[in-house]
ROMARGU-531996 format. One record per residue (C-alpha): residue number from 1; residue in one letter; chain; x, y, z. Coordinates in nm, 2 decimals, always signed. Layout:
N
  pos  code  unit      c1      c2      c3
  NUM     A     A       X       Y       Z
...
END
This chain:
589
  pos  code  unit      c1      c2      c3
    1     M     A   -3.56   +4.17   -2.05
    2     R     A   -3.33   +4.03   -1.78
    3     K     A   -3.15   +3.71   -1.67
    4     W     A   -3.18   +3.58   -1.32
    5     K     A   -2.95   +3.32   -1.15
    6     C     A   -3.03   +3.07   -0.88
    7     S     A   -2.76   +3.11   -0.61
    8     V     A   -2.82   +2.75   -0.50
    9     C     A   -2.76   +2.56   -0.83
   10     G     A   -2.67   +2.82   -1.09
   11     Y     A   -2.98   +2.78   -1.30
   12     I     A   -3.04   +3.07   -1.53
   13     Y     A   -3.40   +3.21   -1.58
   14     D     A   -3.39   +3.41   -1.91
   15     E     A   -3.70   +3.63   -1.94
   16     S     A   -3.65   +3.67   -2.32
   17     K     A   -3.67   +3.29   -2.37
   18     E     A   -3.94   +3.22   -2.11
   19     G     A   -4.16   +3.51   -2.22
   20     V     A   -4.26   +3.59   -1.86
   21     R     A   -4.09   +3.85   -1.64
   22     F     A   -3.94   +3.70   -1.33
   23     E     A   -4.14   +3.94   -1.10
   24     D     A   -4.46   +3.81   -1.26
   25     L     A   -4.40   +3.45   -1.17
   26     P     A   -4.62   +3.31   -0.89
   27     K     A   -4.49   +3.37   -0.53
   28     D     A   -4.47   +2.99   -0.48
   29     W     A   -4.27   +2.94   -0.80
   30     T     A   -3.95   +2.74   -0.74
   31     C     A   -3.63   +2.68   -0.94
   32     P     A   -3.71   +2.40   -1.19
   33     Q     A   -3.36   +2.25   -1.14
   34     C     A   -3.31   +2.24   -0.76
   35     G     A   -3.65   +2.36   -0.61
   36     A     A   -3.51   +2.67   -0.45
   37     P     A   -3.76   +2.96   -0.39
   38     K     A   -3.77   +3.28   -0.58
   39     S     A   -3.59   +3.46   -0.30
   40     V     A   -3.25   +3.31   -0.38
   41     F     A   -3.25   +3.44   -0.74
   42     S     A   -3.06   +3.75   -0.83
   43     V     A   -3.02   +3.96   -1.15
   44     I     A   -2.71   +3.88   -1.34
   45     E     A   -2.79   +4.06   -1.67
   46     G     A   -3.01   +4.36   -1.75
   47     K     A   -3.07   +4.72   -1.65
   48     E     A   -3.12   +4.65   -1.28
   49     T     A   -2.85   +4.50   -1.06
   50     V     A   -2.87   +4.36   -0.72
   51     S     A   -2.51   +4.42   -0.61
   52     K     A   -2.20   +4.59   -0.76
   53     A     A   -1.98   +4.34   -0.58
   54     K     A   -1.74   +4.14   -0.80
   55     T     A   -1.66   +3.88   -0.54
   56     S     A   -1.87   +3.63   -0.35
   57     V     A   -1.87   +3.49   +0.01
   58     A     A   -1.68   +3.19   -0.13
   59     D     A   -1.42   +3.42   -0.29
   60     K     A   -1.36   +3.60   +0.03
   61     I     A   -1.32   +3.28   +0.23
   62     V     A   -1.06   +3.16   -0.01
   63     E     A   -0.88   +3.50   -0.02
   64     Q     A   -0.87   +3.51   +0.36
   65     L     A   -0.72   +3.16   +0.38
   66     V     A   -0.46   +3.24   +0.12
   67     A     A   -0.36   +3.55   +0.33
   68     Y     A   -0.30   +3.30   +0.62
   69     G     A   -0.06   +3.11   +0.40
   70     V     A   -0.29   +2.82   +0.30
   71     K     A   -0.17   +2.67   -0.03
   72     R     A   -0.40   +2.37   -0.06
   73     V     A   -0.73   +2.23   +0.05
   74     F     A   -0.79   +1.86   +0.07
   75     G     A   -1.13   +1.72   -0.02
   76     I     A   -1.40   +1.64   -0.26
   77     P     A   -1.62   +1.88   -0.46
   78     G     A   -2.00   +1.84   -0.48
   79     H     A   -2.33   +2.01   -0.50
   80     S     A   -2.33   +2.19   -0.17
   81     N     A   -1.97   +2.33   -0.20
   82     L     A   -1.95   +2.41   -0.57
   83     P     A   -1.92   +2.79   -0.52
   84     L     A   -1.63   +2.73   -0.28
   85     T     A   -1.47   +2.48   -0.52
   86     D     A   -1.49   +2.73   -0.81
   87     A     A   -1.35   +3.01   -0.59
   88     I     A   -1.05   +2.78   -0.52
   89     R     A   -1.02   +2.70   -0.90
   90     R     A   -1.00   +3.07   -0.99
   91     H     A   -0.75   +3.18   -0.72
   92     P     A   -0.39   +3.14   -0.85
   93     E     A   -0.23   +3.08   -0.51
   94     I     A   -0.43   +2.78   -0.38
   95     E     A   -0.54   +2.44   -0.51
   96     L     A   -0.78   +2.17   -0.43
   97     I     A   -0.62   +1.83   -0.37
   98     L     A   -0.88   +1.58   -0.48
   99     T     A   -0.90   +1.28   -0.25
  100     R     A   -1.09   +0.95   -0.28
  101     H     A   -1.25   +0.98   +0.06
  102     E     A   -1.32   +1.26   +0.30
  103     Q     A   -1.16   +1.07   +0.59
  104     A     A   -0.84   +1.07   +0.40
  105     A     A   -0.88   +1.45   +0.33
  106     A     A   -0.91   +1.52   +0.70
  107     F     A   -0.61   +1.29   +0.78
  108     M     A   -0.41   +1.49   +0.52
  109     A     A   -0.51   +1.82   +0.67
  110     S     A   -0.42   +1.69   +1.02
  111     A     A   -0.09   +1.55   +0.90
  112     H     A   +0.00   +1.88   +0.73
  113     A     A   -0.08   +2.07   +1.05
  114     K     A   +0.12   +1.83   +1.27
  115     F     A   +0.42   +1.82   +1.03
  116     T     A   +0.44   +2.19   +0.94
  117     G     A   +0.27   +2.37   +1.24
  118     E     A   +0.06   +2.55   +0.98
  119     L     A   -0.32   +2.55   +0.94
  120     G     A   -0.44   +2.23   +0.76
  121     V     A   -0.77   +2.27   +0.56
  122     C     A   -1.01   +2.00   +0.45
  123     M     A   -1.34   +2.04   +0.26
  124     S     A   -1.66   +1.83   +0.22
  125     I     A   -2.01   +1.84   +0.09
  126     A     A   -2.31   +1.83   +0.33
  127     G     A   -2.44   +1.51   +0.50
  128     P     A   -2.22   +1.21   +0.43
  129     G     A   -1.92   +1.42   +0.32
  130     A     A   -1.92   +1.60   +0.65
  131     T     A   -1.96   +1.29   +0.86
  132     N     A   -1.68   +1.12   +0.67
  133     L     A   -1.44   +1.40   +0.78
  134     I     A   -1.50   +1.32   +1.15
  135     T     A   -1.23   +1.06   +1.21
  136     G     A   -0.95   +1.28   +1.07
  137     V     A   -1.08   +1.59   +1.24
  138     I     A   -1.08   +1.41   +1.57
  139     D     A   -0.72   +1.30   +1.51
  140     A     A   -0.64   +1.67   +1.48
  141     S     A   -0.83   +1.73   +1.81
  142     T     A   -0.66   +1.46   +2.01
  143     D     A   -0.32   +1.53   +1.87
  144     R     A   -0.36   +1.90   +1.90
  145     A     A   -0.32   +2.01   +1.54
  146     P     A   -0.46   +2.34   +1.39
  147     V     A   -0.71   +2.23   +1.13
  148     L     A   -1.01   +2.40   +0.96
  149     A     A   -1.29   +2.19   +0.82
  150     L     A   -1.50   +2.36   +0.56
  151     L     A   -1.84   +2.18   +0.56
  152     G     A   -2.07   +2.22   +0.26
  153     Q     A   -2.43   +2.27   +0.38
  154     I     A   -2.77   +2.27   +0.21
  155     P     A   -2.90   +2.62   +0.12
  156     E     A   -2.98   +2.83   +0.42
  157     V     A   -3.34   +2.88   +0.30
  158     F     A   -3.39   +2.50   +0.34
  159     L     A   -3.23   +2.45   +0.68
  160     G     A   -3.47   +2.29   +0.93
  161     S     A   -3.69   +2.14   +0.66
  162     E     A   -3.54   +1.79   +0.66
  163     S     A   -3.40   +1.84   +0.32
  164     L     A   -3.17   +1.59   +0.14
  165     Q     A   -2.83   +1.56   +0.32
  166     E     A   -2.93   +1.80   +0.59
  167     I     A   -2.76   +1.73   +0.92
  168     A     A   -2.69   +1.95   +1.23
  169     E     A   -2.32   +2.00   +1.13
  170     V     A   -2.24   +2.26   +1.40
  171     D     A   -2.39   +2.06   +1.68
  172     I     A   -2.20   +1.75   +1.57
  173     F     A   -1.86   +1.92   +1.52
  174     K     A   -1.88   +2.12   +1.84
  175     T     A   -1.84   +1.81   +2.04
  176     F     A   -1.47   +1.77   +1.93
  177     C     A   -1.38   +2.11   +1.77
  178     V     A   -1.24   +2.41   +1.95
  179     Y     A   -1.49   +2.62   +1.74
  180     A     A   -1.78   +2.54   +1.51
  181     E     A   -2.02   +2.79   +1.35
  182     L     A   -2.26   +2.84   +1.06
  183     I     A   -2.22   +3.14   +0.83
  184     G     A   -2.58   +3.24   +0.79
  185     N     A   -2.53   +3.57   +0.61
  186     P     A   -2.25   +3.74   +0.41
  187     G     A   -2.18   +4.00   +0.68
  188     Q     A   -2.06   +3.73   +0.92
  189     T     A   -1.81   +3.58   +0.69
  190     L     A   -1.48   +3.75   +0.76
  191     K     A   -1.54   +3.77   +1.13
  192     V     A   -1.63   +3.41   +1.16
  193     V     A   -1.35   +3.28   +0.93
  194     N     A   -1.09   +3.48   +1.12
  195     L     A   -1.22   +3.36   +1.46
  196     A     A   -1.21   +3.00   +1.34
  197     V     A   -0.84   +3.03   +1.23
  198     K     A   -0.75   +3.22   +1.56
  199     K     A   -0.92   +2.95   +1.77
  200     A     A   -0.75   +2.67   +1.58
  201     Y     A   -0.41   +2.82   +1.63
  202     A     A   -0.46   +2.93   +1.99
  203     A     A   -0.61   +2.61   +2.11
  204     Q     A   -0.41   +2.39   +1.88
  205     G     A   -0.71   +2.20   +1.75
  206     P     A   -0.97   +2.18   +1.48
  207     A     A   -1.23   +2.44   +1.39
  208     A     A   -1.53   +2.38   +1.16
  209     L     A   -1.74   +2.61   +0.95
  210     S     A   -2.08   +2.51   +0.81
  211     L     A   -2.13   +2.69   +0.47
  212     P     A   -2.48   +2.69   +0.31
  213     T     A   -2.45   +2.69   -0.06
  214     D     A   -2.67   +2.99   -0.12
  215     I     A   -2.47   +3.20   +0.13
  216     L     A   -2.14   +3.10   -0.04
  217     A     A   -2.28   +3.24   -0.37
  218     E     A   -2.40   +3.57   -0.22
  219     P     A   -2.20   +3.88   -0.32
  220     L     A   -1.94   +4.02   -0.07
  221     D     A   -1.70   +4.30   -0.13
  222     E     A   -1.52   +4.35   +0.20
  223     D     A   -1.15   +4.38   +0.26
  224     I     A   -1.00   +4.07   +0.42
  225     W     A   -0.83   +4.10   +0.75
  226     P     A   -0.45   +4.13   +0.75
  227     P     A   -0.32   +3.83   +0.95
  228     E     A   -0.03   +4.02   +1.10
  229     K     A   -0.28   +4.25   +1.28
  230     H     A   -0.51   +3.97   +1.41
  231     L     A   -0.31   +3.65   +1.47
  232     F     A   -0.07   +3.63   +1.76
  233     Q     A   +0.10   +3.34   +1.93
  234     P     A   +0.16   +3.29   +2.31
  235     D     A   +0.51   +3.37   +2.43
  236     I     A   +0.53   +3.24   +2.78
  237     Y     A   +0.85   +3.28   +2.99
  238     P     A   +0.79   +3.14   +3.34
  239     G     A   +1.00   +3.28   +3.62
  240     E     A   +0.95   +3.15   +3.98
  241     S     A   +0.86   +2.80   +3.87
  242     I     A   +1.20   +2.78   +3.68
  243     K     A   +1.38   +2.85   +4.01
  244     K     A   +1.19   +2.58   +4.19
  245     A     A   +1.27   +2.33   +3.91
  246     A     A   +1.64   +2.42   +3.91
  247     E     A   +1.65   +2.36   +4.29
  248     V     A   +1.49   +2.01   +4.25
  249     I     A   +1.73   +1.93   +3.97
  250     S     A   +2.03   +2.03   +4.17
  251     R     A   +1.93   +1.78   +4.45
  252     S     A   +1.88   +1.50   +4.20
  253     K     A   +2.15   +1.23   +4.14
  254     R     A   +1.97   +1.05   +3.85
  255     P     A   +1.75   +1.29   +3.66
  256     L     A   +1.59   +1.18   +3.33
  257     L     A   +1.44   +1.39   +3.05
  258     F     A   +1.12   +1.26   +2.91
  259     V     A   +1.04   +1.44   +2.58
  260     G     A   +0.70   +1.48   +2.41
  261     W     A   +0.56   +1.63   +2.10
  262     G     A   +0.56   +1.98   +2.25
  263     A     A   +0.94   +1.97   +2.24
  264     R     A   +0.97   +1.85   +1.88
  265     H     A   +1.16   +2.16   +1.76
  266     C     A   +1.42   +2.14   +2.05
  267     R     A   +1.67   +1.88   +1.94
  268     A     A   +1.99   +2.08   +2.00
  269     A     A   +1.87   +2.24   +2.32
  270     L     A   +1.76   +1.90   +2.46
  271     L     A   +2.09   +1.73   +2.39
  272     D     A   +2.27   +2.03   +2.55
  273     L     A   +2.05   +2.02   +2.86
  274     A     A   +2.09   +1.64   +2.89
  275     S     A   +2.47   +1.66   +2.87
  276     H     A   +2.47   +1.96   +3.11
  277     I     A   +2.28   +1.79   +3.40
  278     G     A   +2.39   +1.43   +3.33
  279     A     A   +2.05   +1.30   +3.23
  280     P     A   +1.94   +1.03   +2.98
  281     I     A   +1.65   +1.10   +2.74
  282     A     A   +1.34   +0.90   +2.67
  283     T     A   +1.07   +1.01   +2.43
  284     T     A   +0.70   +0.95   +2.37
  285     A     A   +0.60   +0.76   +2.06
  286     R     A   +0.50   +1.09   +1.89
  287     A     A   +0.84   +1.24   +1.96
  288     K     A   +1.03   +0.95   +1.82
  289     G     A   +1.32   +1.10   +1.62
  290     V     A   +1.32   +1.43   +1.80
  291     V     A   +1.66   +1.34   +1.93
  292     P     A   +1.89   +1.09   +1.76
  293     E     A   +1.83   +0.74   +1.91
  294     S     A   +2.19   +0.64   +1.84
  295     D     A   +2.31   +0.89   +2.10
  296     K     A   +2.46   +0.72   +2.41
  297     L     A   +2.22   +0.91   +2.64
  298     V     A   +1.90   +0.84   +2.44
  299     L     A   +1.68   +0.55   +2.54
  300     G     A   +1.43   +0.56   +2.26
  301     V     A   +1.06   +0.55   +2.31
  302     L     A   +0.91   +0.50   +2.65
  303     G     A   +0.55   +0.36   +2.62
  304     S     A   +0.35   +0.05   +2.52
  305     I     A   +0.50   +0.06   +2.17
  306     G     A   +0.85   +0.16   +2.28
  307     N     A   +1.18   +0.01   +2.37
  308     R     A   +1.13   -0.26   +2.63
  309     F     A   +1.45   -0.18   +2.81
  310     A     A   +1.37   +0.19   +2.86
  311     P     A   +1.14   +0.14   +3.16
  312     K     A   +1.42   -0.04   +3.35
  313     I     A   +1.63   +0.28   +3.33
  314     V     A   +1.34   +0.50   +3.41
  315     A     A   +1.28   +0.29   +3.72
  316     K     A   +1.64   +0.38   +3.84
  317     A     A   +1.58   +0.76   +3.81
  318     D     A   +1.51   +0.98   +4.10
  319     L     A   +1.36   +1.27   +3.90
  320     I     A   +1.17   +1.28   +3.57
  321     I     A   +1.15   +1.61   +3.38
  322     I     A   +0.86   +1.58   +3.13
  323     L     A   +0.89   +1.83   +2.85
  324     G     A   +0.60   +1.89   +2.62
  325     S     A   +0.38   +1.59   +2.70
  326     G     A   +0.07   +1.51   +2.91
  327     F     A   +0.20   +1.16   +2.95
  328     R     A   -0.09   +0.92   +3.05
  329     Q     A   +0.09   +0.59   +3.12
  330     R     A   +0.16   +0.64   +3.49
  331     N     A   +0.24   +0.27   +3.52
  332     L     A   +0.56   +0.33   +3.32
  333     V     A   +0.68   +0.60   +3.56
  334     P     A   +0.80   +0.52   +3.91
  335     D     A   +0.67   +0.70   +4.22
  336     I     A   +0.94   +0.97   +4.22
  337     D     A   +0.95   +1.35   +4.18
  338     V     A   +0.82   +1.49   +3.86
  339     I     A   +0.88   +1.82   +3.69
  340     Q     A   +0.63   +1.87   +3.41
  341     V     A   +0.64   +2.14   +3.13
  342     D     A   +0.36   +2.21   +2.89
  343     I     A   +0.22   +2.51   +2.71
  344     D     A   -0.13   +2.41   +2.83
  345     A     A   -0.18   +2.46   +3.20
  346     A     A   -0.46   +2.20   +3.20
  347     R     A   -0.23   +1.92   +3.10
  348     V     A   +0.02   +1.99   +3.38
  349     G     A   -0.06   +1.75   +3.67
  350     K     A   -0.36   +1.61   +3.48
  351     T     A   -0.30   +1.24   +3.54
  352     F     A   -0.05   +1.23   +3.83
  353     P     A   +0.09   +1.48   +4.09
  354     V     A   +0.40   +1.68   +4.00
  355     K     A   +0.66   +1.84   +4.22
  356     V     A   +0.70   +2.14   +4.00
  357     G     A   +0.46   +2.24   +3.72
  358     I     A   +0.58   +2.48   +3.45
  359     V     A   +0.34   +2.64   +3.20
  360     G     A   +0.55   +2.76   +2.91
  361     D     A   +0.70   +2.69   +2.57
  362     A     A   +0.93   +2.39   +2.58
  363     L     A   +1.22   +2.55   +2.40
  364     H     A   +1.21   +2.86   +2.63
  365     V     A   +1.19   +2.64   +2.94
  366     I     A   +1.48   +2.42   +2.83
  367     Q     A   +1.70   +2.72   +2.76
  368     M     A   +1.61   +2.87   +3.10
  369     L     A   +1.68   +2.55   +3.28
  370     R     A   +2.02   +2.53   +3.11
  371     K     A   +2.11   +2.87   +3.24
  372     T     A   +1.98   +2.82   +3.59
  373     T     A   +2.12   +2.48   +3.67
  374     S     A   +2.48   +2.38   +3.75
  375     A     A   +2.67   +2.14   +3.54
  376     K     A   +2.72   +1.79   +3.67
  377     E     A   +2.84   +1.45   +3.53
  378     I     A   +2.61   +1.16   +3.49
  379     E     A   +2.65   +0.91   +3.78
  380     P     A   +2.89   +0.64   +3.66
  381     E     A   +2.68   +0.35   +3.77
  382     Y     A   +2.38   +0.50   +3.61
  383     L     A   +2.57   +0.54   +3.28
  384     K     A   +2.68   +0.18   +3.29
  385     E     A   +2.32   +0.07   +3.33
  386     I     A   +2.22   +0.29   +3.03
  387     Q     A   +2.50   +0.14   +2.82
  388     A     A   +2.40   -0.21   +2.92
  389     A     A   +2.03   -0.14   +2.82
  390     N     A   +2.13   +0.01   +2.49
  391     K     A   +2.36   -0.29   +2.42
  392     Q     A   +2.07   -0.53   +2.48
  393     Y     A   +1.85   -0.32   +2.26
  394     L     A   +2.10   -0.31   +1.97
  395     S     A   +2.15   -0.69   +1.99
  396     L     A   +1.78   -0.73   +1.91
  397     I     A   +1.81   -0.50   +1.61
  398     E     A   +2.12   -0.69   +1.50
  399     E     A   +1.93   -1.01   +1.52
  400     D     A   +1.65   -0.87   +1.31
  401     A     A   +1.90   -0.73   +1.05
  402     H     A   +2.04   -1.08   +0.98
  403     N     A   +1.71   -1.27   +1.00
  404     T     A   +1.65   -1.47   +0.68
  405     E     A   +1.35   -1.67   +0.79
  406     K     A   +1.06   -1.75   +0.55
  407     P     A   +0.79   -1.62   +0.56
  408     I     A   +0.97   -1.29   +0.61
  409     H     A   +1.02   -1.18   +0.97
  410     P     A   +0.87   -0.83   +1.04
  411     G     A   +1.19   -0.71   +1.21
  412     A     A   +1.38   -0.79   +0.89
  413     V     A   +1.16   -0.54   +0.70
  414     I     A   +1.23   -0.27   +0.95
  415     Q     A   +1.61   -0.31   +0.92
  416     A     A   +1.60   -0.32   +0.54
  417     L     A   +1.41   +0.00   +0.54
  418     K     A   +1.66   +0.15   +0.78
  419     R     A   +1.96   +0.05   +0.56
  420     Q     A   +1.81   +0.22   +0.25
  421     L     A   +1.66   +0.54   +0.39
  422     E     A   +1.82   +0.88   +0.39
  423     K     A   +1.88   +1.02   +0.74
  424     D     A   +1.64   +1.31   +0.70
  425     A     A   +1.35   +1.09   +0.57
  426     L     A   +1.00   +1.13   +0.71
  427     I     A   +0.81   +0.81   +0.80
  428     C     A   +0.43   +0.83   +0.84
  429     S     A   +0.32   +0.52   +1.03
  430     D     A   -0.03   +0.37   +1.01
  431     V     A   -0.17   +0.17   +1.30
  432     G     A   -0.13   -0.20   +1.35
  433     D     A   +0.12   -0.47   +1.45
  434     H     A   +0.37   -0.31   +1.21
  435     T     A   +0.35   +0.01   +1.43
  436     Y     A   +0.50   -0.18   +1.72
  437     W     A   +0.78   -0.32   +1.51
  438     F     A   +0.87   +0.02   +1.37
  439     Y     A   +0.86   +0.21   +1.70
  440     K     A   +1.04   -0.07   +1.89
  441     R     A   +1.31   -0.16   +1.63
  442     F     A   +1.38   +0.14   +1.41
  443     V     A   +1.66   +0.36   +1.53
  444     C     A   +1.60   +0.72   +1.43
  445     D     A   +1.93   +0.90   +1.34
  446     G     A   +1.78   +1.22   +1.20
  447     H     A   +1.46   +1.07   +1.06
  448     Q     A   +1.13   +1.22   +1.15
  449     T     A   +0.81   +1.03   +1.23
  450     L     A   +0.44   +1.11   +1.22
  451     L     A   +0.16   +0.91   +1.38
  452     C     A   -0.21   +0.92   +1.45
  453     A     A   -0.11   +0.90   +1.81
  454     N     A   -0.40   +0.95   +2.05
  455     M     A   -0.68   +0.83   +1.83
  456     A     A   -0.48   +0.55   +1.67
  457     G     A   -0.69   +0.55   +1.36
  458     M     A   -0.62   +0.30   +1.09
  459     G     A   -0.58   +0.44   +0.74
  460     F     A   -0.36   +0.74   +0.85
  461     G     A   -0.03   +0.64   +0.68
  462     V     A   -0.09   +0.69   +0.31
  463     P     A   -0.29   +1.02   +0.34
  464     A     A   -0.03   +1.16   +0.58
  465     A     A   +0.26   +1.08   +0.35
  466     I     A   +0.07   +1.25   +0.06
  467     A     A   +0.03   +1.57   +0.27
  468     C     A   +0.39   +1.57   +0.38
  469     Q     A   +0.53   +1.51   +0.03
  470     L     A   +0.32   +1.81   -0.09
  471     A     A   +0.46   +2.02   +0.19
  472     Q     A   +0.83   +1.91   +0.12
  473     P     A   +0.85   +1.77   -0.23
  474     K     A   +1.22   +1.71   -0.23
  475     R     A   +1.23   +1.50   +0.09
  476     Q     A   +1.20   +1.12   +0.11
  477     V     A   +0.86   +1.04   +0.25
  478     V     A   +0.75   +0.68   +0.34
  479     A     A   +0.41   +0.55   +0.44
  480     F     A   +0.44   +0.25   +0.67
  481     S     A   +0.12   +0.04   +0.67
  482     G     A   -0.03   -0.30   +0.74
  483     D     A   -0.27   -0.47   +0.50
  484     G     A   -0.56   -0.37   +0.73
  485     G     A   -0.48   +0.01   +0.73
  486     F     A   -0.39   +0.00   +0.36
  487     G     A   -0.72   -0.17   +0.29
  488     M     A   -0.90   +0.13   +0.44
  489     A     A   -0.71   +0.41   +0.26
  490     G     A   -0.51   +0.24   -0.01
  491     M     A   -0.70   +0.40   -0.29
  492     E     A   -0.54   +0.73   -0.19
  493     F     A   -0.23   +0.58   -0.37
  494     T     A   -0.41   +0.70   -0.69
  495     T     A   -0.41   +1.05   -0.53
  496     A     A   -0.03   +1.03   -0.51
  497     V     A   -0.02   +0.92   -0.87
  498     H     A   -0.25   +1.19   -0.99
  499     N     A   -0.03   +1.46   -0.81
  500     K     A   +0.30   +1.30   -0.92
  501     L     A   +0.41   +1.25   -0.56
  502     P     A   +0.70   +1.00   -0.53
  503     I     A   +0.60   +0.86   -0.19
  504     T     A   +0.71   +0.51   -0.09
  505     V     A   +0.45   +0.28   +0.07
  506     I     A   +0.56   -0.03   +0.26
  507     V     A   +0.27   -0.27   +0.32
  508     F     A   +0.30   -0.56   +0.57
  509     N     A   +0.08   -0.82   +0.41
  510     D     A   +0.00   -1.10   +0.67
  511     G     A   -0.36   -1.15   +0.56
  512     K     A   -0.50   -1.06   +0.90
  513     L     A   -0.56   -0.80   +1.16
  514     K     A   -0.26   -0.93   +1.36
  515     N     A   -0.27   -0.67   +1.63
  516     I     A   -0.64   -0.77   +1.71
  517     K     A   -0.53   -1.14   +1.70
  518     K     A   -0.26   -1.05   +1.96
  519     E     A   -0.52   -0.88   +2.18
  520     Q     A   -0.76   -1.17   +2.16
  521     E     A   -0.48   -1.40   +2.27
  522     E     A   -0.37   -1.17   +2.55
  523     Y     A   -0.72   -1.15   +2.70
  524     G     A   -0.80   -1.52   +2.66
  525     Y     A   -1.03   -1.50   +2.36
  526     P     A   -0.99   -1.74   +2.06
  527     E     A   -0.89   -1.60   +1.73
  528     Y     A   -1.20   -1.49   +1.55
  529     R     A   -1.28   -1.28   +1.24
  530     V     A   -0.94   -1.13   +1.19
  531     V     A   -0.85   -1.30   +0.86
  532     F     A   -0.94   -1.16   +0.52
  533     P     A   -0.84   -1.22   +0.16
  534     N     A   -0.61   -0.96   +0.01
  535     P     A   -0.57   -0.86   -0.35
  536     D     A   -0.22   -0.83   -0.49
  537     F     A   -0.15   -0.48   -0.37
  538     S     A   +0.16   -0.45   -0.58
  539     Q     A   -0.05   -0.50   -0.90
  540     L     A   -0.29   -0.25   -0.77
  541     A     A   -0.01   +0.01   -0.75
  542     T     A   +0.11   -0.07   -1.10
  543     S     A   -0.23   -0.06   -1.25
  544     A     A   -0.28   +0.28   -1.09
  545     G     A   +0.02   +0.42   -1.27
  546     G     A   +0.28   +0.38   -1.00
  547     L     A   +0.55   +0.12   -0.92
  548     G     A   +0.44   -0.20   -0.74
  549     I     A   +0.68   -0.47   -0.61
  550     R     A   +0.58   -0.78   -0.41
  551     V     A   +0.85   -0.94   -0.20
  552     S     A   +0.83   -1.30   -0.06
  553     E     A   +1.21   -1.36   -0.02
  554     P     A   +1.40   -1.19   +0.25
  555     E     A   +1.72   -1.15   +0.04
  556     K     A   +1.52   -0.94   -0.20
  557     L     A   +1.41   -0.68   +0.05
  558     D     A   +1.69   -0.43   +0.02
  559     D     A   +1.67   -0.42   -0.36
  560     A     A   +1.30   -0.37   -0.35
  561     V     A   +1.31   -0.09   -0.10
  562     R     A   +1.60   +0.08   -0.28
  563     Q     A   +1.41   +0.06   -0.61
  564     A     A   +1.10   +0.21   -0.46
  565     L     A   +1.28   +0.49   -0.29
  566     D     A   +1.46   +0.58   -0.61
  567     S     A   +1.15   +0.57   -0.82
  568     P     A   +1.02   +0.90   -0.96
  569     L     A   +0.67   +0.75   -0.94
  570     P     A   +0.47   +0.67   -0.63
  571     A     A   +0.59   +0.32   -0.53
  572     L     A   +0.46   +0.04   -0.32
  573     V     A   +0.65   -0.25   -0.17
  574     E     A   +0.42   -0.53   -0.06
  575     V     A   +0.60   -0.76   +0.19
  576     M     A   +0.46   -1.10   +0.26
  577     V     A   +0.54   -1.12   +0.63
  578     D     A   +0.49   -1.41   +0.88
  579     P     A   +0.13   -1.38   +1.02
  580     N     A   +0.23   -1.57   +1.34
  581     I     A   +0.51   -1.35   +1.47
  582     Y     A   +0.42   -1.04   +1.66
  583     I     A   +0.57   -0.82   +1.93
  584     Q     A   +0.43   -0.75   +2.28
  585     S     A   +0.36   -0.41   +2.42
  586     V     A   +0.54   -0.27   +2.72
  587     K     A   +0.32   -0.27   +3.03
  588     R     A   +0.53   -0.17   +3.34
  589     A     A   +0.87   -0.08   +3.45
END
């Protein structure tokens, strides 16, 4: 007598208890627990064996990901991914970070990929779990982050039968992923998993795998692929285009470096090149903090959420050198010569004509430009204009720093945070009116920032901070959020508590979607449906097992922020800010 196991739900058919051999059951017999057909059952005990393999498809997927350096998967377990969940549980070098919502799991995977440059992995069940991942996966797509989404799927034997939670996962995810495929049989597994990882890294975007439950449980005993023999990164050293760029720079009297996310690892080289050719530096919002904004040649962020004085200096330039950005806001750039550098050829000259286009790695190009250009001093009058702009900018910050108005002024919150933060702190910003205040008024002096940039999805801040704190547990990590964004993803604070992550969350509570109110006013619409009642977020944090502090008095801001940053527990500072003060975006030079 033998025992048979359903590969879909794990139900055991014991011939000795049932009194009927499995082979003698009717052909149309189905699993009494999940309804799967006889064909998905395999012998697990008895004289006959179906396979000698000790590992399953799920085991091999996990083993291959661990070989690529993946240490954690963000997501929620459920019926259609249980074999994968258990494979993670049994592997000593990887863990599942349980989240409250799959959107947060995808945001965490995307933030991990953006922050570390390594593959971020998220996981869901079929149907609603997979669709909940979409916003975070699209964030990875538009911000060019290598992410792998593992999508639970109904059993392969049921595909096409309109079963519960069946959706066309591959068709849906193909619209925004660099690769999406279903693993329909064990023999595909390692080839498809490795191709998904390779595509995610090569295209710097998300890949998705649809994983039917019964296939995950199938036996597989193949050796994983050694990453060092299969994964390679581009190493592009342009030649002729560098010479052309050097010639254009030599003729320029007022060059300006405009730095994007693609140059985020180039701080020292950027400062060296700027000093060498006499050029100020502006950055995109994503690249805020790449160079110290207190430097005399650094203008801060150029863009709608940036320093309002930066476009005035850009307008005085006669050459802009764009490094690692496909900058879209042409209205902020005057009609002058442009040199654009990007690793992706399709992004060079995508939105406006360029004098010289260079396809290559930003660091390599910066180093080559440094070697091929002659040293020259910054034009004295240009330097005076830069210094004057920076003086105006710092006067606004000084004004915010001493603001004691009630309700609390948003700028006062920014400066209190700046006074208390360590210089290497990482700030993960959500999306809202607070985003404008942070990017316009916080001077980065070694701080690092992270943003849901191109998709501008609310709810990013707290999940991103969790992922970053997991990646660098000894670093100060702050989530900066409005009450709207926190309302969407605030329950992930309990994820931080569960994982003992000492993140600090700053919540601007103004009781409304203030950025939408600003847009309604800007376009001539009356304020409508932007106000909502909020709970006491600080009490929520305390009841969840963290530290919660509510601040209504400006003189108590510094103590509250310091207490939160020093807390060994996840901490939340809820600041009751003025709902009627907001800051305008920058529209033109």
